[in-house]
N, CA, C, O and the ligand as a Tripos MOL2 file, in Angstrom:
@<TRIPOS>MOLECULE
protein
  305   303    77     0     0
PROTEIN
NO_CHARGES

@<TRIPOS>ATOM
      1 N          17.4540   12.5180  -40.5530 N.3       1 MET1
      2 CA         16.8120   12.2000  -39.2830 C.3       1 MET1
      3 C          15.8160   13.2820  -38.9310 C.2       1 MET1
      4 O          16.1790   14.4400  -38.7260 O.2       1 MET1
      5 N          14.6180   12.9100  -38.8650 N.am      2 SER2
      6 CA         13.6040   13.8760  -38.5110 C.3       2 SER2
      7 C          13.1260   13.6150  -37.0940 C.2       2 SER2
      8 O          12.4970   12.5970  -36.8030 O.2       2 SER2
      9 N          13.4320   14.5330  -36.2470 N.am      3 SER3
     10 CA         13.0080   14.3470  -34.8750 C.3       3 SER3
     11 C          12.7210   15.7000  -34.2630 C.2       3 SER3
     12 O          12.9260   16.7400  -34.8880 O.2       3 SER3
     13 N          12.2620   15.6720  -33.0800 N.am      4 SER4
     14 CA         11.9570   16.9230  -32.4200 C.3       4 SER4
     15 C          13.2380   17.6340  -32.0300 C.2       4 SER4
     16 O          14.3350   17.1040  -32.2100 O.2       4 SER4
     17 N          13.0970   18.8020  -31.5110 N.am      5 ALA5
     18 CA         14.2680   19.5740  -31.1280 C.3       5 ALA5
     19 C          14.9920   18.8730  -29.9990 C.2       5 ALA5
     20 O          14.6090   18.9450  -28.8310 O.2       5 ALA5
     21 N          16.0440   18.1980  -30.3900 N.am      6 ASN6
     22 CA         16.7710   17.4480  -29.3850 C.3       6 ASN6
     23 C          18.1460   18.0430  -29.1470 C.2       6 ASN6
     24 O          18.6560   18.0720  -28.0280 O.2       6 ASN6
     25 N          18.7240   18.5140  -30.2350 N.am      7 ASP7
     26 CA         20.0720   19.0510  -30.0960 C.3       7 ASP7
     27 C          20.0540   20.5700  -30.2090 C.2       7 ASP7
     28 O          20.9590   21.1880  -30.7700 O.2       7 ASP7
     29 N          19.0230   21.1310  -29.6730 N.am      8 ASN8
     30 CA         18.9120   22.5770  -29.7210 C.3       8 ASN8
     31 C          18.7790   23.1260  -28.3050 C.2       8 ASN8
     32 O          17.7780   22.8970  -27.6270 O.2       8 ASN8
     33 N          19.7730   23.8330  -27.8860 N.am      9 GLY9
     34 CA         19.7230   24.3420  -26.5260 C.3       9 GLY9
     35 C          20.2510   23.3160  -25.5450 C.2       9 GLY9
     36 O          20.6600   22.2170  -25.9190 O.2       9 GLY9
     37 N          20.2310   23.6930  -24.3230 N.am     10 GLN10
     38 CA         20.7440   22.7940  -23.2970 C.3      10 GLN10
     39 C          19.6190   22.4220  -22.3440 C.2      10 GLN10
     40 O          19.4710   22.9890  -21.2620 O.2      10 GLN10
     41 N          18.8680   21.4900  -22.7680 N.am     11 ASP11
     42 CA         17.8040   21.0360  -21.8860 C.3      11 ASP11
     43 C          18.3840   20.2690  -20.7100 C.2      11 ASP11
     44 O          17.9980   20.4450  -19.5550 O.2      11 ASP11
     45 N          19.3340   19.4080  -21.0640 N.am     12 ALA12
     46 CA         19.9990   18.6310  -20.0180 C.3      12 ALA12
     47 C          18.9920   17.9120  -19.1420 C.2      12 ALA12
     48 O          19.1930   17.7110  -17.9440 O.2      12 ALA12
     49 N          17.9220   17.5400  -19.7770 N.am     13 GLN13
     50 CA         16.9180   16.8140  -19.0080 C.3      13 GLN13
     51 C          17.4370   15.4250  -18.6780 C.2      13 GLN13
     52 O          17.4110   14.9630  -17.5370 O.2      13 GLN13
     53 N          17.9070   14.7920  -19.7300 N.am     14 GLN14
     54 CA         18.5110   13.4860  -19.5240 C.3      14 GLN14
     55 C          19.6900   13.3530  -20.4640 C.2      14 GLN14
     56 O          19.6160   13.7380  -21.6310 O.2      14 GLN14
     57 N          20.7440   12.8240  -19.9640 N.am     15 GLN15
     58 CA         21.8900   12.6450  -20.8300 C.3      15 GLN15
     59 C          21.8960   11.2450  -21.4440 C.2      15 GLN15
     60 O          22.9390   10.6400  -21.6930 O.2      15 GLN15
     61 N          20.6910   10.7740  -21.6700 N.am     16 LEU16
     62 CA         20.5800    9.4670  -22.2710 C.3      16 LEU16
     63 C          20.2460    9.6240  -23.7450 C.2      16 LEU16
     64 O          19.1580   10.0750  -24.1050 O.2      16 LEU16
     65 N          21.1630    9.2580  -24.5660 N.am     17 GLU17
     66 CA         20.9120    9.3410  -25.9920 C.3      17 GLU17
     67 C          20.2990    8.0360  -26.4640 C.2      17 GLU17
     68 O          20.7650    6.9410  -26.1510 O.2      17 GLU17
     69 N          19.2500    8.2020  -27.2210 N.am     18 LEU18
     70 CA         18.5560    7.0140  -27.7030 C.3      18 LEU18
     71 C          19.2230    6.4870  -28.9590 C.2      18 LEU18
     72 O          19.7800    7.2310  -29.7660 O.2      18 LEU18
     73 N          19.1440    5.1990  -29.0850 N.am     19 THR19
     74 CA         19.7680    4.5770  -30.2500 C.3      19 THR19
     75 C          18.8540    4.6330  -31.4600 C.2      19 THR19
     76 O          19.2820    4.4290  -32.5960 O.2      19 THR19
     77 N          17.5850    4.9130  -31.1930 N.am     20 GLY20
     78 CA         16.6380    4.9490  -32.2930 C.3      20 GLY20
     79 C          16.0540    3.5780  -32.5820 C.2      20 GLY20
     80 O          15.2350    3.4060  -33.4850 O.2      20 GLY20
     81 N          16.4890    2.6220  -31.8080 N.am     21 ARG21
     82 CA         15.9620    1.2700  -31.9720 C.3      21 ARG21
     83 C          15.4160    0.7810  -30.6450 C.2      21 ARG21
     84 O          15.9230    1.1310  -29.5790 O.2      21 ARG21
     85 N          14.3990   -0.0140  -30.7260 N.am     22 PRO22
     86 CA         13.8140   -0.5380  -29.4920 C.3      22 PRO22
     87 C          14.7350   -1.5470  -28.8290 C.2      22 PRO22
     88 O          15.4980   -2.2610  -29.4780 O.2      22 PRO22
     89 N          14.6320   -1.5740  -27.5420 N.am     23 CYS23
     90 CA         15.4070   -2.5430  -26.7830 C.3      23 CYS23
     91 C          14.9440   -3.9460  -27.1510 C.2      23 CYS23
     92 O          13.7460   -4.2260  -27.1280 O.2      23 CYS23
     93 N          15.8670   -4.8220  -27.4860 N.am     24 PRO24
     94 CA         15.4990   -6.1750  -27.8860 C.3      24 PRO24
     95 C          14.9150   -6.9860  -26.7470 C.2      24 PRO24
     96 O          14.3300   -8.0480  -26.9640 O.2      24 PRO24
     97 N          15.0710   -6.4930  -25.5560 N.am     25 ILE25
     98 CA         14.5640   -7.2350  -24.4100 C.3      25 ILE25
     99 C          13.1580   -6.8050  -24.0570 C.2      25 ILE25
    100 O          12.2550   -7.6330  -23.9430 O.2      25 ILE25
    101 N          12.9740   -5.5110  -23.8830 N.am     26 CYS26
    102 CA         11.6800   -5.0500  -23.3860 C.3      26 CYS26
    103 C          10.9940   -4.1040  -24.3670 C.2      26 CYS26
    104 O           9.8970   -3.6120  -24.1000 O.2      26 CYS26
    105 N          11.6420   -3.8530  -25.4970 N.am     27 ARG27
    106 CA         11.0210   -3.0380  -26.5580 C.3      27 ARG27
    107 C          10.9290   -1.5710  -26.2180 C.2      27 ARG27
    108 O          10.2690   -0.8080  -26.9220 O.2      27 ARG27
    109 N          11.5670   -1.1770  -25.1740 N.am     28 LYS28
    110 CA         11.5990    0.2540  -24.8920 C.3      28 LYS28
    111 C          12.6600    0.8980  -25.7730 C.2      28 LYS28
    112 O          13.5220    0.2120  -26.3210 O.2      28 LYS28
    113 N          12.5940    2.1930  -25.9030 N.am     29 PRO29
    114 CA         13.6120    2.8790  -26.6990 C.3      29 PRO29
    115 C          15.0070    2.6090  -26.1520 C.2      29 PRO29
    116 O          15.2760    2.8060  -24.9670 O.2      29 PRO29
    117 N          15.8790    2.1580  -27.0300 N.am     30 GLY30
    118 CA         17.2270    1.8260  -26.5950 C.3      30 GLY30
    119 C          18.0450    3.0520  -26.2650 C.2      30 GLY30
    120 O          17.8980    4.1030  -26.8890 O.2      30 GLY30
    121 N          18.8970    2.9090  -25.2880 N.am     31 VAL31
    122 CA         19.7680    4.0050  -24.8890 C.3      31 VAL31
    123 C          21.1710    3.7300  -25.4080 C.2      31 VAL31
    124 O          21.6880    2.6160  -25.3180 O.2      31 VAL31
    125 N          21.7590    4.7660  -25.9450 N.am     32 LEU32
    126 CA         23.0560    4.6100  -26.5830 C.3      32 LEU32
    127 C          24.0890    4.0340  -25.6150 C.2      32 LEU32
    128 O          24.9370    3.2270  -25.9940 O.2      32 LEU32
    129 N          24.0000    4.4540  -24.3950 N.am     33 HIS33
    130 CA         24.9930    4.0170  -23.4100 C.3      33 HIS33
    131 C          24.9170    2.5100  -23.1930 C.2      33 HIS33
    132 O          25.9200    1.8540  -22.9090 O.2      33 HIS33
    133 N          23.7150    1.9820  -23.3330 N.am     34 TYR34
    134 CA         23.5380    0.5470  -23.1080 C.3      34 TYR34
    135 C          23.2340   -0.1700  -24.4090 C.2      34 TYR34
    136 O          22.7040   -1.2810  -24.4280 O.2      34 TYR34
    137 N          23.5770    0.4830  -25.4700 N.am     35 LYS35
    138 CA         23.2780   -0.0140  -26.7950 C.3      35 LYS35
    139 C          23.4900   -1.5150  -26.8850 C.2      35 LYS35
    140 O          24.5050   -2.0230  -26.4080 O.2      35 LYS35
    141 N          22.5620   -2.2260  -27.4810 N.am     36 PRO36
    142 CA         21.3160   -1.7040  -28.0270 C.3      36 PRO36
    143 C          20.1700   -1.7690  -27.0360 C.2      36 PRO36
    144 O          19.0020   -1.7360  -27.4220 O.2      36 PRO36
    145 N          20.4990   -1.8610  -25.7860 N.am     37 PHE37
    146 CA         19.4530   -2.0280  -24.7890 C.3      37 PHE37
    147 C          19.0160   -0.6830  -24.2370 C.2      37 PHE37
    148 O          19.5560    0.3640  -24.5950 O.2      37 PHE37
    149 N          18.0360   -0.7340  -23.3660 N.am     38 CYS38
    150 CA         17.5010    0.5090  -22.8340 C.3      38 CYS38
    151 C          18.0790    0.7860  -21.4640 C.2      38 CYS38
    152 O          18.0460    1.9170  -20.9790 O.2      38 CYS38
    153 N          18.5990   -0.2320  -20.8550 N.am     39 SER39
    154 CA         19.1290   -0.0450  -19.5210 C.3      39 SER39
    155 C          20.1080   -1.1600  -19.2110 C.2      39 SER39
    156 O          20.2170   -2.1440  -19.9410 O.2      39 SER39
    157 N          20.7960   -0.9840  -18.1420 N.am     40 ARG40
    158 CA         21.7790   -2.0050  -17.7750 C.3      40 ARG40
    159 C          21.0810   -3.3070  -17.4190 C.2      40 ARG40
    160 O          21.6100   -4.4040  -17.5970 O.2      40 ARG40
    161 N          19.8980   -3.1380  -16.9210 N.am     41 ARG41
    162 CA         19.1590   -4.3230  -16.5260 C.3      41 ARG41
    163 C          18.9290   -5.2480  -17.7140 C.2      41 ARG41
    164 O          19.1550   -6.4560  -17.6490 O.2      41 ARG41
    165 N          18.4770   -4.6400  -18.7890 N.am     42 CYS42
    166 CA         18.2230   -5.4350  -19.9740 C.3      42 CYS42
    167 C          19.5280   -5.9810  -20.5370 C.2      42 CYS42
    168 O          19.5720   -7.0910  -21.0660 O.2      42 CYS42
    169 N          20.5690   -5.2030  -20.4210 N.am     43 ALA43
    170 CA         21.8670   -5.6760  -20.8930 C.3      43 ALA43
    171 C          22.2890   -6.9000  -20.1010 C.2      43 ALA43
    172 O          22.8480   -7.8520  -20.6460 O.2      43 ALA43
    173 N          22.0140   -6.8600  -18.8170 N.am     44 ASP44
    174 CA         22.3720   -7.9980  -17.9810 C.3      44 ASP44
    175 C          21.5310   -9.2090  -18.3520 C.2      44 ASP44
    176 O          22.0130  -10.3420  -18.3690 O.2      44 ASP44
    177 N          20.2820   -8.9470  -18.6450 N.am     45 VAL45
    178 CA         19.4000  -10.0430  -19.0360 C.3      45 VAL45
    179 C          19.9500  -10.7140  -20.2770 C.2      45 VAL45
    180 O          20.0210  -11.9400  -20.3660 O.2      45 VAL45
    181 N          20.3380   -9.8880  -21.2290 N.am     46 ASP46
    182 CA         20.8600  -10.4430  -22.4630 C.3      46 ASP46
    183 C          22.1660  -11.1690  -22.2040 C.2      46 ASP46
    184 O          22.4290  -12.2300  -22.7710 O.2      46 ASP46
    185 N          22.9680  -10.5900  -21.3500 N.am     47 LEU47
    186 CA         24.2420  -11.2140  -21.0190 C.3      47 LEU47
    187 C          24.0040  -12.5800  -20.3860 C.2      47 LEU47
    188 O          24.7060  -13.5520  -20.6640 O.2      47 LEU47
    189 N          23.0040  -12.6180  -19.5370 N.am     48 GLY48
    190 CA         22.6650  -13.8770  -18.8960 C.3      48 GLY48
    191 C          22.2770  -14.9230  -19.9270 C.2      48 GLY48
    192 O          22.6580  -16.0890  -19.8290 O.2      48 GLY48
    193 N          21.5230  -14.4900  -20.9000 N.am     49 ARG49
    194 CA         21.1180  -15.4230  -21.9510 C.3      49 ARG49
    195 C          22.3450  -15.9000  -22.7120 C.2      49 ARG49
    196 O          22.4680  -17.0680  -23.0820 O.2      49 ARG49
    197 N          23.2220  -14.9750  -22.9250 N.am     50 TRP50
    198 CA         24.4440  -15.3140  -23.6570 C.3      50 TRP50
    199 C          25.2230  -16.3830  -22.9060 C.2      50 TRP50
    200 O          25.6640  -17.3780  -23.4810 O.2      50 TRP50
    201 N          25.3770  -16.1570  -21.6370 N.am     51 LEU51
    202 CA         26.1570  -17.1070  -20.8450 C.3      51 LEU51
    203 C          25.4820  -18.4660  -20.8390 C.2      51 LEU51
    204 O          26.1340  -19.5010  -20.9770 O.2      51 LEU51
    205 N          24.1840  -18.4470  -20.6790 N.am     52 VAL52
    206 CA         23.4460  -19.7090  -20.6780 C.3      52 VAL52
    207 C          23.6490  -20.4230  -22.0030 C.2      52 VAL52
    208 O          23.8780  -21.6310  -22.0600 O.2      52 VAL52
    209 N          23.5570  -19.6340  -23.0630 N.am     53 GLY53
    210 CA         23.7370  -20.2230  -24.3810 C.3      53 GLY53
    211 C          25.1360  -20.7540  -24.5650 C.2      53 GLY53
    212 O          25.3500  -21.7900  -25.1950 O.2      53 GLY53
    213 N          26.0890  -20.0290  -24.0060 N.am     54 ALA54
    214 CA         27.4890  -20.4390  -24.1440 C.3      54 ALA54
    215 C          27.7060  -21.7690  -23.4520 C.2      54 ALA54
    216 O          28.4800  -22.6140  -23.9010 O.2      54 ALA54
    217 N          27.0090  -21.9260  -22.3610 N.am     55 TYR55
    218 CA         27.1680  -23.1830  -21.6360 C.3      55 TYR55
    219 C          26.4060  -24.3100  -22.3170 C.2      55 TYR55
    220 O          26.8290  -25.4660  -22.3260 O.2      55 TYR55
    221 N          25.2830  -23.9360  -22.8780 N.am     56 ALA56
    222 CA         24.4370  -24.9580  -23.4860 C.3      56 ALA56
    223 C          25.0380  -25.4490  -24.7900 C.2      56 ALA56
    224 O          25.0650  -26.6490  -25.0650 O.2      56 ALA56
    225 N          25.5160  -24.5170  -25.5800 N.am     57 VAL57
    226 CA         26.0590  -24.9060  -26.8720 C.3      57 VAL57
    227 C          27.5650  -25.1210  -26.7760 C.2      57 VAL57
    228 O          28.3040  -24.2060  -26.4130 O.2      57 VAL57
    229 N          28.0020  -26.2810  -27.0870 N.am     58 PRO58
    230 CA         29.4400  -26.5440  -27.0600 C.3      58 PRO58
    231 C          30.1640  -25.7670  -28.1410 C.2      58 PRO58
    232 O          29.6480  -25.5820  -29.2430 O.2      58 PRO58
    233 N          31.3240  -25.3320  -27.8270 N.am     59 VAL59
    234 CA         32.0890  -24.5450  -28.7860 C.3      59 VAL59
    235 C          32.6780  -25.4670  -29.8490 C.2      59 VAL59
    236 O          33.4290  -26.4000  -29.5640 O.2      59 VAL59
    237 N          32.3090  -25.1670  -31.0510 N.am     60 ALA60
    238 CA         32.8170  -25.9830  -32.1490 C.3      60 ALA60
    239 C          33.6960  -25.1360  -33.0550 C.2      60 ALA60
    240 O          33.3460  -24.0000  -33.3750 O.2      60 ALA60
    241 N          34.7900  -25.6570  -33.4520 N.am     61 PRO61
    242 CA         35.6760  -24.9150  -34.3630 C.3      61 PRO61
    243 C          35.0340  -24.7450  -35.7220 C.2      61 PRO61
    244 O          34.7100  -25.7160  -36.4060 O.2      61 PRO61
    245 N          34.8600  -23.5110  -36.0900 N.am     62 GLU62
    246 CA         34.1840  -23.2650  -37.3620 C.3      62 GLU62
    247 C          35.1800  -23.0160  -38.4830 C.2      62 GLU62
    248 O          35.0840  -23.5720  -39.5760 O.2      62 GLU62
    249 N          36.1160  -22.1780  -38.1730 N.am     63 GLU63
    250 CA         37.0590  -21.8090  -39.2300 C.3      63 GLU63
    251 C          38.1510  -22.8600  -39.3630 C.2      63 GLU63
    252 O          39.1670  -22.8360  -38.6670 O.2      63 GLU63
    253 N          37.9100  -23.7460  -40.2480 N.am     64 THR64
    254 CA         38.9230  -24.7660  -40.4960 C.3      64 THR64
    255 C          39.5890  -24.4660  -41.8240 C.2      64 THR64
    256 O          39.0880  -24.8010  -42.8980 O.2      64 THR64
    257 N          40.6940  -23.8480  -41.7110 N.am     65 ASP65
    258 CA         41.4030  -23.4620  -42.9240 C.3      65 ASP65
    259 C          42.0400  -24.6730  -43.5850 C.2      65 ASP65
    260 O          42.1150  -24.7710  -44.8090 O.2      65 ASP65
    261 N          42.4850  -25.5720  -42.7620 N.am     66 ASP66
    262 CA         43.1310  -26.7620  -43.3130 C.3      66 ASP66
    263 C          42.0720  -27.7880  -43.6850 C.2      66 ASP66
    264 O          41.8690  -28.8010  -43.0160 O.2      66 ASP66
    265 N          41.4250  -27.4750  -44.7640 N.am     67 ASP67
    266 CA         40.3610  -28.3720  -45.1840 C.3      67 ASP67
    267 C          40.8410  -29.2840  -46.3070 C.2      67 ASP67
    268 O          40.1940  -30.2760  -46.6440 O.2      67 ASP67
    269 N          41.9450  -28.9420  -46.8560 N.am     68 GLU68
    270 CA         42.4340  -29.7460  -47.9680 C.3      68 GLU68
    271 C          43.3490  -30.8510  -47.4510 C.2      68 GLU68
    272 O          44.5160  -30.6510  -47.1160 O.2      68 GLU68
    273 N          42.7620  -31.9770  -47.4120 N.am     69 VAL69
    274 CA         43.5410  -33.1160  -46.9470 C.3      69 VAL69
    275 C          43.7400  -34.0610  -48.1260 C.2      69 VAL69
    276 O          42.8080  -34.7170  -48.5910 O.2      69 VAL69
    277 N          44.9530  -34.1070  -48.5800 N.am     70 ASP70
    278 CA         45.2450  -34.9680  -49.7390 C.3      70 ASP70
    279 C          45.7280  -36.3360  -49.2850 C.2      70 ASP70
    280 O          46.6900  -36.8940  -49.8130 O.2      70 ASP70
    281 N          45.0620  -36.8240  -48.3400 N.am     71 GLY71
    282 CA         45.4680  -38.1490  -47.9000 C.3      71 GLY71
    283 C          46.8210  -38.1260  -47.2050 C.2      71 GLY71
    284 O          47.3960  -39.1610  -46.8670 O.2      71 GLY71
    285 N          47.2960  -36.9340  -47.0100 N.am     72 ASP72
    286 CA         48.5870  -36.8260  -46.3300 C.3      72 ASP72
    287 C          48.3420  -36.3590  -44.9200 C.2      72 ASP72
    288 O          48.3210  -35.1600  -44.6400 O.2      72 ASP72
    289 N          48.1650  -37.2700  -44.0740 N.am     73 SER73
    290 CA         47.8030  -36.9130  -42.7110 C.3      73 SER73
    291 C          48.9670  -36.2250  -42.0090 C.2      73 SER73
    292 O          50.0340  -36.8050  -41.8120 O.2      73 SER73
    293 N          48.7290  -34.9830  -41.6430 N.am     74 ARG74
    294 CA         49.7830  -34.2710  -40.9230 C.3      74 ARG74
    295 C          49.8130  -34.7210  -39.4680 C.2      74 ARG74
    296 O          50.8150  -35.1730  -38.9140 O.2      74 ARG74
    297 N          48.6420  -34.5560  -38.9120 N.am     75 GLU75
    298 CA         48.5700  -34.9320  -37.5060 C.3      75 GLU75
    299 C          47.6440  -36.1080  -37.3450 C.2      75 GLU75
    300 O          46.4640  -36.0370  -37.6880 O.2      75 GLU75
    301 N          48.1430  -37.1140  -36.8590 N.am     76 SER76
    302 CA         47.3200  -38.2940  -36.7040 C.3      76 SER76
    303 C          46.6410  -38.2840  -35.3500 C.2      76 SER76
    304 O          45.8950  -39.2080  -35.0270 O.2      76 SER76
    305 ZN         15.0160   -2.8590  -22.1490 Zn       77 ZN77
@<TRIPOS>BOND
     1     1     2 1
     2     2     3 1
     3     3     4 2
     4     3     5 am
     5     5     6 1
     6     6     7 1
     7     7     8 2
     8     7     9 am
     9     9    10 1
    10    10    11 1
    11    11    12 2
    12    11    13 am
    13    13    14 1
    14    14    15 1
    15    15    16 2
    16    15    17 am
    17    17    18 1
    18    18    19 1
    19    19    20 2
    20    19    21 am
    21    21    22 1
    22    22    23 1
    23    23    24 2
    24    23    25 am
    25    25    26 1
    26    26    27 1
    27    27    28 2
    28    27    29 am
    29    29    30 1
    30    30    31 1
    31    31    32 2
    32    31    33 am
    33    33    34 1
    34    34    35 1
    35    35    36 2
    36    35    37 am
    37    37    38 1
    38    38    39 1
    39    39    40 2
    40    39    41 am
    41    41    42 1
    42    42    43 1
    43    43    44 2
    44    43    45 am
    45    45    46 1
    46    46    47 1
    47    47    48 2
    48    47    49 am
    49    49    50 1
    50    50    51 1
    51    51    52 2
    52    51    53 am
    53    53    54 1
    54    54    55 1
    55    55    56 2
    56    55    57 am
    57    57    58 1
    58    58    59 1
    59    59    60 2
    60    59    61 am
    61    61    62 1
    62    62    63 1
    63    63    64 2
    64    63    65 am
    65    65    66 1
    66    66    67 1
    67    67    68 2
    68    67    69 am
    69    69    70 1
    70    70    71 1
    71    71    72 2
    72    71    73 am
    73    73    74 1
    74    74    75 1
    75    75    76 2
    76    75    77 am
    77    77    78 1
    78    78    79 1
    79    79    80 2
    80    79    81 am
    81    81    82 1
    82    82    83 1
    83    83    84 2
    84    83    85 am
    85    85    86 1
    86    86    87 1
    87    87    88 2
    88    87    89 am
    89    89    90 1
    90    90    91 1
    91    91    92 2
    92    91    93 am
    93    93    94 1
    94    94    95 1
    95    95    96 2
    96    95    97 am
    97    97    98 1
    98    98    99 1
    99    99   100 2
   100    99   101 am
   101   101   102 1
   102   102   103 1
   103   103   104 2
   104   103   105 am
   105   105   106 1
   106   106   107 1
   107   107   108 2
   108   107   109 am
   109   109   110 1
   110   110   111 1
   111   111   112 2
   112   111   113 am
   113   113   114 1
   114   114   115 1
   115   115   116 2
   116   115   117 am
   117   117   118 1
   118   118   119 1
   119   119   120 2
   120   119   121 am
   121   121   122 1
   122   122   123 1
   123   123   124 2
   124   123   125 am
   125   125   126 1
   126   126   127 1
   127   127   128 2
   128   127   129 am
   129   129   130 1
   130   130   131 1
   131   131   132 2
   132   131   133 am
   133   133   134 1
   134   134   135 1
   135   135   136 2
   136   135   137 am
   137   137   138 1
   138   138   139 1
   139   139   140 2
   140   139   141 am
   141   141   142 1
   142   142   143 1
   143   143   144 2
   144   143   145 am
   145   145   146 1
   146   146   147 1
   147   147   148 2
   148   147   149 am
   149   149   150 1
   150   150   151 1
   151   151   152 2
   152   151   153 am
   153   153   154 1
   154   154   155 1
   155   155   156 2
   156   155   157 am
   157   157   158 1
   158   158   159 1
   159   159   160 2
   160   159   161 am
   161   161   162 1
   162   162   163 1
   163   163   164 2
   164   163   165 am
   165   165   166 1
   166   166   167 1
   167   167   168 2
   168   167   169 am
   169   169   170 1
   170   170   171 1
   171   171   172 2
   172   171   173 am
   173   173   174 1
   174   174   175 1
   175   175   176 2
   176   175   177 am
   177   177   178 1
   178   178   179 1
   179   179   180 2
   180   179   181 am
   181   181   182 1
   182   182   183 1
   183   183   184 2
   184   183   185 am
   185   185   186 1
   186   186   187 1
   187   187   188 2
   188   187   189 am
   189   189   190 1
   190   190   191 1
   191   191   192 2
   192   191   193 am
   193   193   194 1
   194   194   195 1
   195   195   196 2
   196   195   197 am
   197   197   198 1
   198   198   199 1
   199   199   200 2
   200   199   201 am
   201   201   202 1
   202   202   203 1
   203   203   204 2
   204   203   205 am
   205   205   206 1
   206   206   207 1
   207   207   208 2
   208   207   209 am
   209   209   210 1
   210   210   211 1
   211   211   212 2
   212   211   213 am
   213   213   214 1
   214   214   215 1
   215   215   216 2
   216   215   217 am
   217   217   218 1
   218   218   219 1
   219   219   220 2
   220   219   221 am
   221   221   222 1
   222   222   223 1
   223   223   224 2
   224   223   225 am
   225   225   226 1
   226   226   227 1
   227   227   228 2
   228   227   229 am
   229   229   230 1
   230   230   231 1
   231   231   232 2
   232   231   233 am
   233   233   234 1
   234   234   235 1
   235   235   236 2
   236   235   237 am
   237   237   238 1
   238   238   239 1
   239   239   240 2
   240   239   241 am
   241   241   242 1
   242   242   243 1
   243   243   244 2
   244   243   245 am
   245   245   246 1
   246   246   247 1
   247   247   248 2
   248   247   249 am
   249   249   250 1
   250   250   251 1
   251   251   252 2
   252   251   253 am
   253   253   254 1
   254   254   255 1
   255   255   256 2
   256   255   257 am
   257   257   258 1
   258   258   259 1
   259   259   260 2
   260   259   261 am
   261   261   262 1
   262   262   263 1
   263   263   264 2
   264   263   265 am
   265   265   266 1
   266   266   267 1
   267   267   268 2
   268   267   269 am
   269   269   270 1
   270   270   271 1
   271   271   272 2
   272   271   273 am
   273   273   274 1
   274   274   275 1
   275   275   276 2
   276   275   277 am
   277   277   278 1
   278   278   279 1
   279   279   280 2
   280   279   281 am
   281   281   282 1
   282   282   283 1
   283   283   284 2
   284   283   285 am
   285   285   286 1
   286   286   287 1
   287   287   288 2
   288   287   289 am
   289   289   290 1
   290   290   291 1
   291   291   292 2
   292   291   293 am
   293   293   294 1
   294   294   295 1
   295   295   296 2
   296   295   297 am
   297   297   298 1
   298   298   299 1
   299   299   300 2
   300   299   301 am
   301   301   302 1
   302   302   303 1
   303   303   304 2
@<TRIPOS>SUBSTRUCTURE
     1 MET1         2 RESIDUE 1 A MET
     2 SER2         6 RESIDUE 1 A SER
     3 SER3        10 RESIDUE 1 A SER
     4 SER4        14 RESIDUE 1 A SER
     5 ALA5        18 RESIDUE 1 A ALA
     6 ASN6        22 RESIDUE 1 A ASN
     7 ASP7        26 RESIDUE 1 A ASP
     8 ASN8        30 RESIDUE 1 A ASN
     9 GLY9        34 RESIDUE 1 A GLY
    10 GLN10       38 RESIDUE 1 A GLN
    11 ASP11       42 RESIDUE 1 A ASP
    12 ALA12       46 RESIDUE 1 A ALA
    13 GLN13       50 RESIDUE 1 A GLN
    14 GLN14       54 RESIDUE 1 A GLN
    15 GLN15       58 RESIDUE 1 A GLN
    16 LEU16       62 RESIDUE 1 A LEU
    17 GLU17       66 RESIDUE 1 A GLU
    18 LEU18       70 RESIDUE 1 A LEU
    19 THR19       74 RESIDUE 1 A THR
    20 GLY20       78 RESIDUE 1 A GLY
    21 ARG21       82 RESIDUE 1 A ARG
    22 PRO22       86 RESIDUE 1 A PRO
    23 CYS23       90 RESIDUE 1 A CYS
    24 PRO24       94 RESIDUE 1 A PRO
    25 ILE25       98 RESIDUE 1 A ILE
    26 CYS26      102 RESIDUE 1 A CYS
    27 ARG27      106 RESIDUE 1 A ARG
    28 LYS28      110 RESIDUE 1 A LYS
    29 PRO29      114 RESIDUE 1 A PRO
    30 GLY30      118 RESIDUE 1 A GLY
    31 VAL31      122 RESIDUE 1 A VAL
    32 LEU32      126 RESIDUE 1 A LEU
    33 HIS33      130 RESIDUE 1 A HIS
    34 TYR34      134 RESIDUE 1 A TYR
    35 LYS35      138 RESIDUE 1 A LYS
    36 PRO36      142 RESIDUE 1 A PRO
    37 PHE37      146 RESIDUE 1 A PHE
    38 CYS38      150 RESIDUE 1 A CYS
    39 SER39      154 RESIDUE 1 A SER
    40 ARG40      158 RESIDUE 1 A ARG
    41 ARG41      162 RESIDUE 1 A ARG
    42 CYS42      166 RESIDUE 1 A CYS
    43 ALA43      170 RESIDUE 1 A ALA
    44 ASP44      174 RESIDUE 1 A ASP
    45 VAL45      178 RESIDUE 1 A VAL
    46 ASP46      182 RESIDUE 1 A ASP
    47 LEU47      186 RESIDUE 1 A LEU
    48 GLY48      190 RESIDUE 1 A GLY
    49 ARG49      194 RESIDUE 1 A ARG
    50 TRP50      198 RESIDUE 1 A TRP
    51 LEU51      202 RESIDUE 1 A LEU
    52 VAL52      206 RESIDUE 1 A VAL
    53 GLY53      210 RESIDUE 1 A GLY
    54 ALA54      214 RESIDUE 1 A ALA
    55 TYR55      218 RESIDUE 1 A TYR
    56 ALA56      222 RESIDUE 1 A ALA
    57 VAL57      226 RESIDUE 1 A VAL
    58 PRO58      230 RESIDUE 1 A PRO
    59 VAL59      234 RESIDUE 1 A VAL
    60 ALA60      238 RESIDUE 1 A ALA
    61 PRO61      242 RESIDUE 1 A PRO
    62 GLU62      246 RESIDUE 1 A GLU
    63 GLU63      250 RESIDUE 1 A GLU
    64 THR64      254 RESIDUE 1 A THR
    65 ASP65      258 RESIDUE 1 A ASP
    66 ASP66      262 RESIDUE 1 A ASP
    67 ASP67      266 RESIDUE 1 A ASP
    68 GLU68      270 RESIDUE 1 A GLU
    69 VAL69      274 RESIDUE 1 A VAL
    70 ASP70      278 RESIDUE 1 A ASP
    71 GLY71      282 RESIDUE 1 A GLY
    72 ASP72      286 RESIDUE 1 A ASP
    73 SER73      290 RESIDUE 1 A SER
    74 ARG74      294 RESIDUE 1 A ARG
    75 GLU75      298 RESIDUE 1 A GLU
    76 SER76      302 RESIDUE 1 A SER
    77 ZN77       305 GROUP 0 **** ****
């Protein structure tokens, strides 16, 4: 990791550690505390999208382990 003097001395300017990745919402540098977002605001935005998506997309069972049906119906 090549960066400026960040862990040298006690600047204590901001206790916000960057994730090194841009915020997926606003493209600002992501903050570790709100990873991968830059702020709680963006995290909330993403959360909102998640909830909307959760409501929009019906939950479908994906992991169907009992896929082998030999014509022997267990549960009708
Ligand atoms: Zn952001």
